[in-house]
All heavy atoms as TSV, in Angstrom:
chain	resi	resn	atom	element	x	y	z
A	1	MET	N	N	83.142	103.325	124.028
A	1	MET	CA	C	82.898	104.351	123.047
A	1	MET	C	C	81.412	104.337	122.750
A	1	MET	O	O	80.794	103.296	122.644
A	1	MET	CB	C	83.654	104.040	121.726
A	1	MET	CG	C	85.134	103.957	121.875
A	1	MET	SD	S	85.922	103.594	120.301
A	1	MET	CE	C	85.827	101.818	120.296
A	2	GLU	N	N	80.819	105.532	122.692
A	2	GLU	CA	C	79.416	105.597	122.339
A	2	GLU	C	C	79.106	106.961	121.774
A	2	GLU	O	O	79.823	107.933	121.961
A	2	GLU	CB	C	78.543	105.362	123.591
A	2	GLU	CG	C	78.720	106.370	124.680
A	2	GLU	CD	C	77.831	106.028	125.880
A	2	GLU	OE1	O	76.628	105.796	125.674
A	2	GLU	OE2	O	78.351	106.058	127.012
A	3	ALA	N	N	78.041	106.980	120.956
A	3	ALA	CA	C	77.597	108.221	120.334
A	3	ALA	C	C	76.165	108.043	119.892
A	3	ALA	O	O	75.649	106.936	119.731
A	3	ALA	CB	C	78.488	108.510	119.081
A	4	TRP	N	N	75.494	109.182	119.697
A	4	TRP	CA	C	74.189	109.197	119.047
A	4	TRP	C	C	74.437	109.688	117.623
A	4	TRP	O	O	75.156	110.687	117.423
A	4	TRP	CB	C	73.244	110.157	119.730
A	4	TRP	CG	C	72.633	109.611	120.984
A	4	TRP	CD1	C	73.111	109.745	122.267
A	4	TRP	CD2	C	71.462	108.801	121.076
A	4	TRP	NE1	N	72.293	109.059	123.109
A	4	TRP	CE2	C	71.277	108.478	122.426
A	4	TRP	CE3	C	70.547	108.343	120.124
A	4	TRP	CZ2	C	70.184	107.709	122.851
A	4	TRP	CZ3	C	69.479	107.566	120.551
A	4	TRP	CH2	C	69.304	107.235	121.924
A	5	ILE	N	N	73.906	108.957	116.617
A	5	ILE	CA	C	74.149	109.336	115.232
A	5	ILE	C	C	72.824	109.449	114.492
A	5	ILE	O	O	71.811	108.810	114.884
A	5	ILE	CB	C	75.094	108.370	114.499
A	5	ILE	CG1	C	74.531	106.944	114.459
A	5	ILE	CG2	C	76.466	108.356	115.168
A	5	ILE	CD1	C	75.331	105.995	113.579
A	6	TYR	N	N	72.813	110.235	113.436
A	6	TYR	CA	C	71.619	110.447	112.621
A	6	TYR	C	C	72.062	110.431	111.151
A	6	TYR	O	O	72.220	111.477	110.537
A	6	TYR	CB	C	70.960	111.804	112.943
A	6	TYR	CG	C	69.567	111.978	112.351
A	6	TYR	CD1	C	68.450	111.684	113.082
A	6	TYR	CD2	C	69.423	112.480	111.072
A	6	TYR	CE1	C	67.169	111.874	112.562
A	6	TYR	CE2	C	68.178	112.673	110.502
A	6	TYR	CZ	C	67.050	112.371	111.274
A	6	TYR	OH	O	65.774	112.568	110.733
A	7	PRO	N	N	72.321	109.239	110.627
A	7	PRO	CA	C	72.764	109.163	109.224
A	7	PRO	C	C	71.677	109.541	108.224
A	7	PRO	O	O	70.520	109.140	108.406
A	7	PRO	CB	C	73.217	107.729	109.049
A	7	PRO	CG	C	72.532	106.942	110.102
A	7	PRO	CD	C	72.239	107.912	111.234
A	8	LEU	N	N	72.048	110.331	107.246
A	8	LEU	CA	C	71.117	110.770	106.182
A	8	LEU	C	C	71.113	109.783	105.026
A	8	LEU	O	O	70.191	109.728	104.225
A	8	LEU	CB	C	71.420	112.140	105.722
A	8	LEU	CG	C	71.330	113.215	106.825
A	8	LEU	CD1	C	71.767	114.553	106.313
A	8	LEU	CD2	C	69.918	113.280	107.385
A	9	SER	N	N	72.229	109.036	104.862
A	9	SER	CA	C	72.350	108.034	103.778
A	9	SER	C	C	73.533	107.141	104.110
A	9	SER	O	O	74.232	107.372	105.072
A	9	SER	CB	C	72.559	108.726	102.422
A	9	SER	OG	O	73.873	109.214	102.316
A	10	TYR	N	N	73.692	106.098	103.311
A	10	TYR	CA	C	74.827	105.221	103.467
A	10	TYR	C	C	75.988	105.625	102.572
A	10	TYR	O	O	77.044	105.005	102.576
A	10	TYR	CB	C	74.456	103.769	103.214
A	10	TYR	CG	C	73.476	103.227	104.232
A	10	TYR	CD1	C	72.362	102.518	103.817
A	10	TYR	CD2	C	73.692	103.420	105.576
A	10	TYR	CE1	C	71.468	101.995	104.726
A	10	TYR	CE2	C	72.767	102.918	106.495
A	10	TYR	CZ	C	71.714	102.196	106.071
A	10	TYR	OH	O	70.804	101.699	106.980
A	11	ALA	N	N	75.761	106.639	101.742
A	11	ALA	CA	C	76.859	107.117	100.883
A	11	ALA	C	C	77.956	107.635	101.771
A	11	ALA	O	O	77.739	108.236	102.808
A	11	ALA	CB	C	76.363	108.255	99.975
A	12	VAL	N	N	79.190	107.406	101.369
A	12	VAL	CA	C	80.328	107.838	102.159
A	12	VAL	C	C	80.471	109.337	102.090
A	12	VAL	O	O	80.682	109.932	101.010
A	12	VAL	CB	C	81.631	107.160	101.680
A	12	VAL	CG1	C	82.826	107.649	102.485
A	12	VAL	CG2	C	81.510	105.673	101.788
A	13	PRO	N	N	80.348	110.073	103.229
A	13	PRO	CA	C	80.454	111.523	103.239
A	13	PRO	C	C	81.945	111.945	103.138
A	13	PRO	O	O	82.826	111.082	103.142
A	13	PRO	CB	C	79.897	111.946	104.583
A	13	PRO	CG	C	80.091	110.737	105.433
A	13	PRO	CD	C	79.995	109.539	104.492
A	14	SER	N	N	82.199	113.234	103.062
A	14	SER	CA	C	83.565	113.713	102.926
A	14	SER	C	C	84.415	113.280	104.104
A	14	SER	O	O	85.657	113.090	103.939
A	14	SER	CB	C	83.584	115.251	102.786
A	14	SER	OG	O	83.005	115.809	103.970
A	15	ALA	N	N	83.853	113.008	105.237
A	15	ALA	CA	C	84.623	112.584	106.400
A	15	ALA	C	C	84.828	111.063	106.392
A	15	ALA	O	O	85.397	110.500	107.296
A	15	ALA	CB	C	83.908	112.965	107.689
A	16	GLY	N	N	84.366	110.357	105.336
A	16	GLY	CA	C	84.595	108.942	105.224
A	16	GLY	C	C	83.744	108.097	106.141
A	16	GLY	O	O	84.050	106.923	106.404
A	17	GLY	N	N	82.631	108.653	106.654
A	17	GLY	CA	C	81.755	107.869	107.546
A	17	GLY	C	C	82.233	107.832	108.979
A	17	GLY	O	O	81.662	107.164	109.793
A	18	VAL	N	N	83.302	108.597	109.284
A	18	VAL	CA	C	83.868	108.632	110.621
A	18	VAL	C	C	82.917	109.260	111.607
A	18	VAL	O	O	82.407	110.336	111.378
A	18	VAL	CB	C	85.230	109.369	110.640
A	18	VAL	CG1	C	85.741	109.466	112.080
A	18	VAL	CG2	C	86.227	108.646	109.771
A	19	ILE	N	N	82.624	108.540	112.694
A	19	ILE	CA	C	81.843	109.078	113.817
A	19	ILE	C	C	82.817	109.721	114.770
A	19	ILE	O	O	82.612	110.854	115.202
A	19	ILE	CB	C	81.015	107.983	114.492
A	19	ILE	CG1	C	80.030	107.403	113.462
A	19	ILE	CG2	C	80.333	108.478	115.724
A	19	ILE	CD1	C	79.355	106.134	113.896
A	20	PHE	N	N	83.888	109.034	115.128
A	20	PHE	CA	C	84.998	109.656	115.832
A	20	PHE	C	C	86.253	108.785	115.656
A	20	PHE	O	O	86.181	107.636	115.314
A	20	PHE	CB	C	84.715	109.961	117.287
A	20	PHE	CG	C	84.357	108.768	118.140
A	20	PHE	CD1	C	85.306	107.884	118.615
A	20	PHE	CD2	C	83.029	108.522	118.467
A	20	PHE	CE1	C	84.977	106.816	119.418
A	20	PHE	CE2	C	82.671	107.466	119.252
A	20	PHE	CZ	C	83.649	106.572	119.731
A	21	SER	N	N	87.389	109.439	115.886
A	21	SER	CA	C	88.670	108.788	115.624
A	21	SER	C	C	89.694	109.399	116.548
A	21	SER	O	O	89.721	110.609	116.741
A	21	SER	CB	C	89.057	108.984	114.172
A	21	SER	OG	O	90.319	108.424	113.921
A	22	LYS	N	N	90.577	108.578	117.106
A	22	LYS	CA	C	91.678	109.050	117.906
A	22	LYS	C	C	92.945	108.413	117.366
A	22	LYS	O	O	93.136	107.188	117.442
A	22	LYS	CB	C	91.472	108.676	119.384
A	22	LYS	CG	C	92.577	109.195	120.296
A	22	LYS	CD	C	93.492	108.080	120.620
A	22	LYS	CE	C	94.593	108.481	121.546
A	22	LYS	NZ	N	95.651	107.462	121.586
A	23	HIS	N	N	93.755	109.203	116.706
A	23	HIS	CA	C	95.019	108.717	116.152
A	23	HIS	C	C	96.126	109.675	116.546
A	23	HIS	O	O	95.934	110.895	116.526
A	23	HIS	CB	C	94.979	108.618	114.607
A	23	HIS	CG	C	94.189	107.430	114.152
A	23	HIS	ND1	N	94.783	106.200	113.919
A	23	HIS	CD2	C	92.852	107.279	113.936
A	23	HIS	CE1	C	93.825	105.328	113.551
A	23	HIS	NE2	N	92.668	105.968	113.550
A	24	GLU	N	N	97.237	109.169	116.881
A	24	GLU	CA	C	98.422	110.009	117.171
A	24	GLU	C	C	99.531	109.633	116.212
A	24	GLU	O	O	99.668	110.151	115.137
A	24	GLU	CB	C	98.810	109.850	118.653
A	24	GLU	CG	C	97.769	110.453	119.579
A	24	GLU	CD	C	98.052	110.261	121.029
A	24	GLU	OE1	O	99.199	109.819	121.352
A	24	GLU	OE2	O	97.186	110.534	121.843
A	25	THR	N	N	100.386	108.692	116.613
A	25	THR	CA	C	101.469	108.252	115.746
A	25	THR	C	C	101.548	106.723	115.865
A	25	THR	O	O	100.972	106.093	116.771
A	25	THR	CB	C	102.823	108.830	116.205
A	25	THR	OG1	O	103.098	108.419	117.546
A	25	THR	CG2	C	102.839	110.339	116.133
A	26	LYS	N	N	102.275	106.118	114.951
A	26	LYS	CA	C	102.458	104.662	114.987
A	26	LYS	C	C	103.064	104.287	116.328
A	26	LYS	O	O	103.960	104.943	116.847
A	26	LYS	CB	C	103.362	104.209	113.848
A	26	LYS	CG	C	103.474	102.729	113.722
A	26	LYS	CD	C	104.253	102.333	112.505
A	26	LYS	CE	C	104.326	100.818	112.430
A	26	LYS	NZ	N	104.991	100.368	111.240
A	27	GLY	N	N	102.581	103.189	116.879
A	27	GLY	CA	C	103.107	102.691	118.155
A	27	GLY	C	C	102.298	103.200	119.361
A	27	GLY	O	O	102.712	103.027	120.481
A	28	THR	N	N	101.158	103.832	119.104
A	28	THR	CA	C	100.300	104.260	120.233
A	28	THR	C	C	98.963	103.550	120.086
A	28	THR	O	O	98.589	103.097	118.992
A	28	THR	CB	C	100.085	105.772	120.238
A	28	THR	OG1	O	99.431	106.181	119.014
A	28	THR	CG2	C	101.380	106.502	120.323
A	29	ARG	N	N	98.203	103.497	121.165
A	29	ARG	CA	C	96.886	102.892	121.122
A	29	ARG	C	C	95.910	103.893	120.437
A	29	ARG	O	O	95.906	105.045	120.791
A	29	ARG	CB	C	96.406	102.550	122.516
A	29	ARG	CG	C	97.243	101.429	123.088
A	29	ARG	CD	C	96.641	101.019	124.456
A	29	ARG	NE	N	97.463	99.963	124.980
A	29	ARG	CZ	C	98.240	100.067	126.066
A	29	ARG	NH1	N	98.321	101.232	126.689
A	29	ARG	NH2	N	98.926	99.019	126.476
A	30	GLU	N	N	95.185	103.393	119.488
A	30	GLU	CA	C	94.298	104.245	118.701
A	30	GLU	C	C	92.945	103.553	118.499
A	30	GLU	O	O	92.864	102.324	118.656
A	30	GLU	CB	C	94.930	104.578	117.346
A	30	GLU	CG	C	96.278	105.229	117.504
A	30	GLU	CD	C	97.069	105.316	116.226
A	30	GLU	OE1	O	96.746	104.634	115.247
A	30	GLU	OE2	O	98.003	106.133	116.165
A	31	TYR	N	N	91.908	104.307	118.089
A	31	TYR	CA	C	90.641	103.677	117.850
A	31	TYR	C	C	89.795	104.554	116.906
A	31	TYR	O	O	90.025	105.748	116.729
A	31	TYR	CB	C	89.844	103.506	119.174
A	31	TYR	CG	C	89.776	104.711	120.050
A	31	TYR	CD1	C	88.785	105.660	119.894
A	31	TYR	CD2	C	90.698	104.899	121.059
A	31	TYR	CE1	C	88.677	106.761	120.706
A	31	TYR	CE2	C	90.614	106.032	121.896
A	31	TYR	CZ	C	89.620	106.952	121.690
A	31	TYR	OH	O	89.544	108.050	122.494
A	32	ASP	N	N	88.828	103.901	116.259
A	32	ASP	CA	C	87.912	104.569	115.337
A	32	ASP	C	C	86.531	103.965	115.511
A	32	ASP	O	O	86.389	102.769	115.828
A	32	ASP	CB	C	88.295	104.297	113.872
A	32	ASP	CG	C	89.663	104.742	113.482
A	32	ASP	OD1	O	90.004	105.891	113.787
A	32	ASP	OD2	O	90.374	103.956	112.821
A	33	MET	N	N	85.518	104.754	115.213
A	33	MET	CA	C	84.147	104.258	115.060
A	33	MET	C	C	83.624	104.916	113.821
A	33	MET	O	O	83.676	106.152	113.699
A	33	MET	CB	C	83.271	104.575	116.252
A	33	MET	CG	C	81.850	104.077	116.131
A	33	MET	SD	S	80.773	104.548	117.504
A	33	MET	CE	C	81.232	103.345	118.712
A	34	TYR	N	N	83.092	104.139	112.868
A	34	TYR	CA	C	82.624	104.756	111.638
A	34	TYR	C	C	81.527	103.893	111.007
A	34	TYR	O	O	81.334	102.725	111.334
A	34	TYR	CB	C	83.753	105.003	110.661
A	34	TYR	CG	C	84.675	103.835	110.379
A	34	TYR	CD1	C	84.524	103.095	109.223
A	34	TYR	CD2	C	85.708	103.525	111.262
A	34	TYR	CE1	C	85.378	102.032	108.987
A	34	TYR	CE2	C	86.579	102.478	110.960
A	34	TYR	CZ	C	86.403	101.746	109.860
A	34	TYR	OH	O	87.236	100.700	109.603
A	35	LEU	N	N	80.764	104.560	110.130
A	35	LEU	CA	C	79.666	103.924	109.408
A	35	LEU	C	C	80.156	103.551	108.023
A	35	LEU	O	O	80.639	104.363	107.294
A	35	LEU	CB	C	78.484	104.903	109.315
A	35	LEU	CG	C	77.160	104.308	108.806
A	35	LEU	CD1	C	76.658	103.183	109.692
A	35	LEU	CD2	C	76.121	105.435	108.730
A	36	LEU	N	N	80.056	102.264	107.700
A	36	LEU	CA	C	80.472	101.760	106.415
A	36	LEU	C	C	79.428	102.058	105.340
A	36	LEU	O	O	78.256	102.258	105.674
A	36	LEU	CB	C	80.680	100.235	106.488
A	36	LEU	CG	C	81.782	99.743	107.444
A	36	LEU	CD1	C	81.690	98.215	107.589
A	36	LEU	CD2	C	83.131	100.147	106.949
A	37	PRO	N	N	79.839	102.105	104.063
A	37	PRO	CA	C	78.848	102.336	103.003
A	37	PRO	C	C	77.734	101.277	102.969
A	37	PRO	O	O	76.670	101.540	102.448
A	37	PRO	CB	C	79.688	102.282	101.718
A	37	PRO	CG	C	81.069	102.606	102.141
A	37	PRO	CD	C	81.179	102.069	103.561
A	38	SER	N	N	77.958	100.130	103.568
A	38	SER	CA	C	76.947	99.082	103.630
A	38	SER	C	C	75.901	99.374	104.709
A	38	SER	O	O	74.888	98.693	104.782
A	38	SER	CB	C	77.600	97.766	103.944
A	38	SER	OG	O	78.232	97.828	105.233
A	39	GLY	N	N	76.113	100.394	105.540
A	39	GLY	CA	C	75.214	100.730	106.632
A	39	GLY	C	C	75.558	100.099	107.954
A	39	GLY	O	O	74.888	100.285	108.933
A	40	LEU	N	N	76.608	99.303	107.950
A	40	LEU	CA	C	77.064	98.654	109.204
A	40	LEU	C	C	77.988	99.562	109.976
A	40	LEU	O	O	78.707	100.370	109.397
A	40	LEU	CB	C	77.821	97.345	108.888
A	40	LEU	CG	C	77.017	96.287	108.137
A	40	LEU	CD1	C	77.912	95.045	107.878
A	40	LEU	CD2	C	75.745	95.879	108.878
A	41	LEU	N	N	77.961	99.443	111.279
A	41	LEU	CA	C	78.860	100.173	112.168
A	41	LEU	C	C	80.118	99.364	112.346
A	41	LEU	O	O	80.091	98.156	112.496
A	41	LEU	CB	C	78.198	100.330	113.536
A	41	LEU	CG	C	78.990	101.121	114.572
A	41	LEU	CD1	C	78.998	102.600	114.214
A	41	LEU	CD2	C	78.419	100.909	115.938
A	42	ARG	N	N	81.278	100.035	112.230
A	42	ARG	CA	C	82.558	99.340	112.443
A	42	ARG	C	C	83.333	100.076	113.534
A	42	ARG	O	O	83.374	101.265	113.587
A	42	ARG	CB	C	83.370	99.332	111.175
A	42	ARG	CG	C	84.790	98.775	111.466
A	42	ARG	CD	C	85.542	98.278	110.292
A	42	ARG	NE	N	84.960	97.006	109.893
A	42	ARG	CZ	C	85.346	96.375	108.774
A	42	ARG	NH1	N	86.242	96.900	107.981
A	42	ARG	NH2	N	84.804	95.203	108.463
A	43	ILE	N	N	83.953	99.246	114.398
A	43	ILE	CA	C	84.849	99.759	115.429
A	43	ILE	C	C	86.224	99.100	115.175
A	43	ILE	O	O	86.292	97.899	114.975
A	43	ILE	CB	C	84.357	99.396	116.829
A	43	ILE	CG1	C	82.982	100.106	117.085
A	43	ILE	CG2	C	85.366	99.766	117.873
A	43	ILE	CD1	C	82.321	99.748	118.334
A	44	ALA	N	N	87.249	99.920	115.171
A	44	ALA	CA	C	88.619	99.452	115.027
A	44	ALA	C	C	89.456	99.919	116.179
A	44	ALA	O	O	89.379	101.086	116.569
A	44	ALA	CB	C	89.211	99.977	113.694
A	45	ILE	N	N	90.208	99.037	116.751
A	45	ILE	CA	C	91.100	99.351	117.856
A	45	ILE	C	C	92.492	98.878	117.421
A	45	ILE	O	O	92.650	97.775	116.883
A	45	ILE	CB	C	90.680	98.672	119.157
A	45	ILE	CG1	C	89.270	99.151	119.574
A	45	ILE	CG2	C	91.692	98.924	120.266
A	45	ILE	CD1	C	88.693	98.366	120.703
A	46	PHE	N	N	93.509	99.704	117.644
A	46	PHE	CA	C	94.909	99.397	117.286
A	46	PHE	C	C	95.750	99.313	118.540
A	46	PHE	O	O	95.621	100.188	119.411
A	46	PHE	CB	C	95.458	100.475	116.346
A	46	PHE	CG	C	94.637	100.661	115.109
A	46	PHE	CD1	C	93.510	101.506	115.114
A	46	PHE	CD2	C	94.955	100.019	113.931
A	46	PHE	CE1	C	92.730	101.709	114.000
A	46	PHE	CE2	C	94.171	100.166	112.797
A	46	PHE	CZ	C	93.052	101.008	112.830
A	47	ASP	N	N	96.578	98.287	118.647
A	47	ASP	CA	C	97.445	98.189	119.830
A	47	ASP	C	C	98.770	98.914	119.590
A	47	ASP	O	O	98.953	99.535	118.554
A	47	ASP	CB	C	97.638	96.746	120.229
A	47	ASP	CG	C	98.407	95.906	119.235
A	47	ASP	OD1	O	99.047	96.469	118.302
A	47	ASP	OD2	O	98.411	94.664	119.413
A	48	ASN	N	N	99.679	98.813	120.523
A	48	ASN	CA	C	100.946	99.556	120.458
A	48	ASN	C	C	101.802	99.113	119.287
A	48	ASN	O	O	102.635	99.857	118.811
A	48	ASN	CB	C	101.761	99.368	121.739
A	48	ASN	CG	C	101.200	100.174	122.878
A	48	ASN	OD1	O	100.403	101.071	122.650
A	48	ASN	ND2	N	101.573	99.858	124.111
A	49	SER	N	N	101.602	97.901	118.727
A	49	SER	CA	C	102.383	97.463	117.590
A	49	SER	C	C	101.645	97.730	116.286
A	49	SER	O	O	102.013	97.205	115.244
A	49	SER	CB	C	102.730	95.966	117.710
A	49	SER	OG	O	101.572	95.179	117.728
A	50	ASN	N	N	100.550	98.478	116.372
A	50	ASN	CA	C	99.710	98.864	115.224
A	50	ASN	C	C	98.920	97.715	114.609
A	50	ASN	O	O	98.514	97.752	113.489
A	50	ASN	CB	C	100.563	99.569	114.138
A	50	ASN	CG	C	99.735	100.664	113.411
A	50	ASN	OD1	O	98.879	101.279	114.003
A	50	ASN	ND2	N	100.021	100.833	112.149
A	51	THR	N	N	98.744	96.656	115.407
A	51	THR	CA	C	97.851	95.563	114.986
A	51	THR	C	C	96.427	96.017	115.179
A	51	THR	O	O	96.093	96.631	116.211
A	51	THR	CB	C	98.113	94.297	115.846
A	51	THR	OG1	O	99.476	93.928	115.663
A	51	THR	CG2	C	97.215	93.178	115.443
A	52	ASP	N	N	95.557	95.785	114.185
A	52	ASP	CA	C	94.189	96.270	114.303
A	52	ASP	C	C	93.248	95.117	114.651
A	52	ASP	O	O	93.466	93.988	114.311
A	52	ASP	CB	C	93.697	96.952	113.019
A	52	ASP	CG	C	93.733	96.047	111.799
A	52	ASP	OD1	O	94.406	95.001	111.833
A	52	ASP	OD2	O	93.037	96.361	110.815
A	53	PHE	N	N	92.245	95.461	115.440
A	53	PHE	CA	C	91.190	94.584	115.867
A	53	PHE	C	C	89.879	95.202	115.401
A	53	PHE	O	O	89.522	96.285	115.884
A	53	PHE	CB	C	91.207	94.372	117.375
A	53	PHE	CG	C	92.551	93.820	117.878
A	53	PHE	CD1	C	93.587	94.688	118.269
A	53	PHE	CD2	C	92.755	92.462	117.923
A	53	PHE	CE1	C	94.779	94.181	118.671
A	53	PHE	CE2	C	93.969	91.943	118.357
A	53	PHE	CZ	C	94.991	92.800	118.725
A	54	LEU	N	N	89.178	94.554	114.475
A	54	LEU	CA	C	87.981	95.136	113.861
A	54	LEU	C	C	86.765	94.322	114.272
A	54	LEU	O	O	86.817	93.097	114.371
A	54	LEU	CB	C	88.096	95.122	112.366
A	54	LEU	CG	C	89.321	95.789	111.748
A	54	LEU	CD1	C	89.359	95.522	110.239
A	54	LEU	CD2	C	89.300	97.283	112.043
A	55	THR	N	N	85.644	94.991	114.442
A	55	THR	CA	C	84.373	94.370	114.591
A	55	THR	C	C	83.323	95.219	113.964
A	55	THR	O	O	83.456	96.445	113.868
A	55	THR	CB	C	84.034	94.105	116.069
A	55	THR	OG1	O	82.884	93.262	116.157
A	55	THR	CG2	C	83.850	95.401	116.864
A	56	SER	N	N	82.336	94.590	113.379
A	56	SER	CA	C	81.241	95.270	112.703
A	56	SER	C	C	79.909	94.815	113.225
A	56	SER	O	O	79.765	93.649	113.678
A	56	SER	CB	C	81.284	95.037	111.219
A	56	SER	OG	O	82.472	95.540	110.652
A	57	SER	N	N	78.901	95.686	113.166
A	57	SER	CA	C	77.562	95.292	113.574
A	57	SER	C	C	77.029	94.236	112.607
A	57	SER	O	O	77.528	94.100	111.498
A	57	SER	CB	C	76.616	96.510	113.608
A	57	SER	OG	O	76.527	97.084	112.301
A	58	THR	N	N	76.007	93.551	113.029
A	58	THR	CA	C	75.420	92.497	112.169
A	58	THR	C	C	74.159	93.011	111.474
A	58	THR	O	O	73.635	92.323	110.601
A	58	THR	CB	C	75.077	91.252	112.989
A	58	THR	OG1	O	74.191	91.604	114.046
A	58	THR	CG2	C	76.318	90.607	113.555
A	59	SER	N	N	73.704	94.189	111.815
A	59	SER	CA	C	72.579	94.774	111.139
A	59	SER	C	C	72.862	96.220	110.788
A	59	SER	O	O	73.733	96.863	111.387
A	59	SER	CB	C	71.287	94.659	112.001
A	59	SER	OG	O	71.494	95.319	113.219
A	60	ARG	N	N	72.170	96.714	109.783
A	60	ARG	CA	C	72.383	98.095	109.317
A	60	ARG	C	C	71.819	99.128	110.289
A	60	ARG	O	O	70.786	98.872	110.904
A	60	ARG	CB	C	71.758	98.282	107.963
A	60	ARG	CG	C	72.399	97.403	106.888
A	60	ARG	CD	C	71.608	97.408	105.625
A	60	ARG	NE	N	71.775	98.704	104.945
A	60	ARG	CZ	C	71.443	98.914	103.688
A	60	ARG	NH1	N	70.886	97.968	103.009
A	60	ARG	NH2	N	71.615	100.107	103.139
A	61	ILE	N	N	72.510	100.250	110.410
A	61	ILE	CA	C	72.029	101.371	111.206
A	61	ILE	C	C	70.923	102.073	110.377
A	61	ILE	O	O	71.065	102.313	109.176
A	61	ILE	CB	C	73.189	102.385	111.438
A	61	ILE	CG1	C	74.346	101.670	112.186
A	61	ILE	CG2	C	72.682	103.577	112.224
A	61	ILE	CD1	C	74.035	101.104	113.518
A	62	PRO	N	N	69.765	102.383	110.979
A	62	PRO	CA	C	68.680	102.981	110.222
A	62	PRO	C	C	69.023	104.398	109.758
A	62	PRO	O	O	69.731	105.131	110.400
A	62	PRO	CB	C	67.500	103.019	111.176
A	62	PRO	CG	C	68.019	102.575	112.507
A	62	PRO	CD	C	69.408	102.095	112.358
A	63	ILE	N	N	68.514	104.747	108.600
A	63	ILE	CA	C	68.686	106.068	108.005
A	63	ILE	C	C	67.554	107.006	108.564
A	63	ILE	O	O	66.444	106.546	108.787
A	63	ILE	CB	C	68.628	106.020	106.487
A	63	ILE	CG1	C	69.868	105.225	105.951
A	63	ILE	CG2	C	68.605	107.405	105.838
A	63	ILE	CD1	C	69.894	105.024	104.493
A	64	ASN	N	N	67.885	108.295	108.687
A	64	ASN	CA	C	66.917	109.320	109.100
A	64	ASN	C	C	66.291	109.015	110.483
A	64	ASN	O	O	65.141	109.279	110.718
A	64	ASN	CB	C	65.841	109.496	108.071
A	64	ASN	CG	C	66.383	110.009	106.772
A	64	ASN	OD1	O	67.270	110.887	106.771
A	64	ASN	ND2	N	65.888	109.507	105.669
A	65	THR	N	N	67.093	108.410	111.352
A	65	THR	CA	C	66.644	108.053	112.682
A	65	THR	C	C	67.805	108.233	113.660
A	65	THR	O	O	68.929	107.840	113.368
A	65	THR	CB	C	66.204	106.608	112.744
A	65	THR	OG1	O	65.155	106.370	111.796
A	65	THR	CG2	C	65.706	106.188	114.126
A	66	TRP	N	N	67.550	108.847	114.799
A	66	TRP	CA	C	68.590	108.894	115.868
A	66	TRP	C	C	68.801	107.480	116.402
A	66	TRP	O	O	67.864	106.777	116.725
A	66	TRP	CB	C	68.200	109.815	116.984
A	66	TRP	CG	C	68.364	111.247	116.651
A	66	TRP	CD1	C	67.408	112.133	116.371
A	66	TRP	CD2	C	69.607	111.946	116.575
A	66	TRP	NE1	N	67.945	113.393	116.069
A	66	TRP	CE2	C	69.320	113.267	116.233
A	66	TRP	CE3	C	70.914	111.600	116.759
A	66	TRP	CZ2	C	70.317	114.242	116.054
A	66	TRP	CZ3	C	71.909	112.549	116.598
A	66	TRP	CH2	C	71.617	113.851	116.272
A	67	THR	N	N	70.090	107.077	116.458
A	67	THR	CA	C	70.459	105.751	116.936
A	67	THR	C	C	71.590	105.852	117.879
A	67	THR	O	O	72.567	106.544	117.555
A	67	THR	CB	C	70.825	104.810	115.740
A	67	THR	OG1	O	69.759	104.751	114.804
A	67	THR	CG2	C	71.173	103.409	116.233
A	68	HIS	N	N	71.507	105.220	119.009
A	68	HIS	CA	C	72.637	105.149	119.959
A	68	HIS	C	C	73.505	103.973	119.553
A	68	HIS	O	O	73.012	102.849	119.418
A	68	HIS	CB	C	72.108	104.978	121.405
A	68	HIS	CG	C	73.172	104.947	122.392
A	68	HIS	ND1	N	73.595	103.803	122.993
A	68	HIS	CD2	C	73.964	105.944	122.878
A	68	HIS	CE1	C	74.580	104.072	123.839
A	68	HIS	NE2	N	74.815	105.362	123.808
A	69	VAL	N	N	74.786	104.247	119.371
A	69	VAL	CA	C	75.739	103.222	118.988
A	69	VAL	C	C	76.827	103.170	120.072
A	69	VAL	O	O	77.204	104.210	120.644
A	69	VAL	CB	C	76.367	103.446	117.592
A	69	VAL	CG1	C	75.327	103.306	116.528
A	69	VAL	CG2	C	77.071	104.810	117.504
A	70	ALA	N	N	77.323	101.985	120.385
A	70	ALA	CA	C	78.333	101.839	121.423
A	70	ALA	C	C	79.187	100.605	121.180
A	70	ALA	O	O	78.718	99.688	120.514
A	70	ALA	CB	C	77.684	101.750	122.799
A	71	GLY	N	N	80.405	100.628	121.680
A	71	GLY	CA	C	81.264	99.476	121.576
A	71	GLY	C	C	82.314	99.597	122.676
A	71	GLY	O	O	82.617	100.675	123.185
A	72	SER	N	N	82.824	98.447	123.109
A	72	SER	CA	C	83.849	98.451	124.109
A	72	SER	C	C	84.873	97.379	123.856
A	72	SER	O	O	84.649	96.481	123.076
A	72	SER	CB	C	83.224	98.207	125.516
A	72	SER	OG	O	82.604	96.957	125.561
């Protein structure tokens, strides 16, 4: 997963900080990438039993700057 983002602030926007999200129904593989109010990037992956695997960046994404973010 990868994207170029340009956050204007760390305040949670109406979309909840979501960069992208793929969800269908319970019992399918799903994933999210979003910016937390703390400025950290979070990636969540869900397996077929809806167990989530989360990871977050260790540094804040800069504001008012184009930043390439990626996770696998």
